[in-house]
N, C-alpha and C positions, 0 to 999 in steps of 0.2 A: 504494500500500500504506500503510495507516494505521500511524502510530507508536503504540506502547503506552508510556505513561508510568507509572512507579511512584512512589509516595510512601511515607512512613513508615507510613501507615495501611493500606497494601495489602500489606505484608510481615509475615508472622506472626513472633511473637517467637522469638528463638533460645533453645533450651533450654540448661540448664546443661551445661557440658562434663563429660565423664566423666573417667576416670583418664588420666593423662598417657600419650601414645603412646610407643613405643620411641624412645629418644633424648631424652625429656623431661628437663629439668633439675630436680633435687631439691636444694635447698640443705640442706647438712648442718651446716656450721660456719662462723662468721664470726669472724675475728680482727681486731678494731679496735684500732689502735695510736694512742694520743693523746699518749704521752710516750716517751722513748727506751727501747728494748729492744734487747738484743744479737741476738736472733733471734725468729722467729715459727714455731712448730712445730705440726704436726698429728699427734697420736699416738694417736688413737682413731678408730673408724668407718671405717678403711680395711681392707676385708675382701672377702669374696665376695658381698656384697649387690649390688655393681655391678661390671660388667666395665670400665667407664671412669669415671675421676674427672677433674674439671676444677677447676683452681685459677685464680682470677682475681685479679690484682694491680691495685689501684686507687689511684693517686696515692701510690706508695711514695716517701717523701722521706727521704733519707739525711742523716746529720750531717756527713759528710766529703766534700768535693769530690774527685772522681776515684776514689772507691771503687767496687768491683764488686758488683753484686747477684748472689747465687749460690743454688744449691739442692743439697741432698743427701738421701739416702734411707736409711731404717733397714730392715734385713732380719732382724729377730728379736732382735737384741741391744739394748743400751741406747745404742749409738753410731750416728750417721748417717755410715756409711762403706761403703755398698754399692759393689761393683766395677762400674765403668761404662766403656763405650766410646761416644764421641759424635762429632758433626760440627757445625761452626758456620759461619755466613755472616753478614756485617755490611755494612750500607749506611748512608750518612750524607749530610747536606746542611746547610750552615751558614746561619744567619739572613741574613748579608750576601751570600750567593750566591757566595762566593769559593772554597768547597771543597765537593766532592761526589764520591761514588764508592762502591765496594764491593769486597769480596774474601772469599775463603775465609780463615778465621781459624785458622791452624796453631797459634797460641798459645792458642786458645780451645777446643780439643778435648781429649779424654781417650782414652787407649788402655789399657784395663784399670786405670784409676785409681780410687782410693778417696776422693780429695779432693772438695771442693765444685766443682760445675759452674757456670761463669760463665753468666749470663743476659743480660749486656750487655757491650759491648766494654770492655777494660781501661782504667782511668784516665780514664773519661769521664762517669760519672754526676754530675749537678750537684747542689750543696747550696744554691744560692741559694733564697731564700724562695719563688720561683714555679716552681721546678724539681722534677720528679718523674718517676717511671717507671710505666708501665702495661703490662699484657700478660696472657698466660695460659699455662698448662701443662696438657697432657693426660697422664694416666698410665693405661696400659692393663693390664688383668688383673693387678693387683698381688698377688692371692692365688694365682696359678697356681704349682704345684710342678713343672710340666713345661717351660714356656717361659721365655725371658728376658722382662724387664718393660720394654716400650717406653715412651718418653716423647717428647713434642714440645712445644717452647716457642717463643714469640715475644714480644718486648717492644719497646716504643718508649720512648725516654728523651729528656728535655730535658737536654742534656749540659753539662758544665762549661765548654766553649768555645763556648756559645751556638749549638748545632746540634741537629738531630733525628737520632737514631740508631736504626736498626731492626735487631734482632738475631734470628737464627733458630738454634735448637739442636734437634737430634734425636739419639736414641741409645737405649741400653738398659742396664738393670741386669743384668749377666751373673751372675745368681745363681739357684739353684733354690728357695731359701727365699722365703717371701712377703715382700713389701714392706708394712710396717705403720706407717710413719711418714715424714713429709716435713718438712724444715726449710729455712727461707729466712733469709738474713742477708747483710750487707755484709762485704766482706773487711776493712774498716777502719771503725770507728765504728758507732754505733747506727742502727737504723731509728727515725727521729724520729717519723714519723706515716705513716698509710696504712691500707688495708683489704685483707685477703686472704680470699677466700671459697672454700670447698670445696664442690663439687657432685658428686652422683652422677648418671649418665645411666641412665635407666630401661631395663631389658632388654626389657620388653614392656608 
């Protein structure tokens, strides 16, 4: 049986792509931080346009060793204080291979709390020049006036004690009002640099 060989000249040109399919990412807003800020907020374009929003954290560098990167949500008022119930799990491994493990974080979850939700294990984020945090957070159906507003986040951090830390958080805003704002900050000190991008996932 003869083999058929194709080259670039025997394959027709690919036509331009049409509109993004369901689940396609649409960049809405980019917050680029080049000098110290106390927080990074998204207070517009979170509405019924999309059922799912994605926030990506890229090389978030804090000013203070051991500070915690956190998130909170706004539900129609001017404050980021939506009531939340969450669960959290944490895994780690040190550079010198002396420490490794993981556990459920009873001190990292909330039970109908209004405070900021931790996105990395407490007292671990590194402020050395080469240390940063990356990750993402999904927010589902923020404009629903029927259901709770679910969110799922995962981050990885170069930690203050020279280790990698992987943190998983999931939960929901237990409110019927729409979520119309999201705020990120450290518990102590500024966000010195980094990029946070907000995307909407196409419905169709």
